Steps between C-alpha positions, in 0.01 A plus 500: 500500500229570754162340452225720383203535737234403244140423562577130495766526779277735707216242470702251716660742749341565837583669820686270733327648806141519383502278196308774313586570135752763408496764230746762374509816715387778269729804435304746727508253795874429437565866508325532841692202642823654375416841646431330837838314464684828420354660813653219704175359645476153334605177663448159356316223679833387650542840667782625284475858376493517118732766340501420130200578280315216345537459120185297489281306741216259538211564731216283636171559340378686807797734473636439851817301449772606253782274382816641328598384160876511449655451150165368387486235775215519754640483860223300660638456857262603785771708663570699184144627450381846589179513708385794281154525672684627810650799290196605307 
C-alpha cells in the first residue's frame, strides 16, 4: 500500500535542489502540466522528455519545480523534477 501524502509527511518533505517546502500541485496546475506533457514540450531536469501524464505531483511553494508522485510515492530526485517556471 502506498503511503498517503498527508500534512504530516508534507511537513518534512523539501525540494532536494532548493530545500524549499513542497505542497501538493492543485488540480488546475496539474492539468496545465499534463497538457504541456501531451503537447510533447516537457523535459525533466535530467533532460529526458516526459511522455506519460502525472497522476499527482508536488511543487515548491514558489511553484517553479514540480516533482512527480508515482503510486503515492514522491520522486524527489533532482533529475526527475520539471522546471515548471520555464514552461509557464
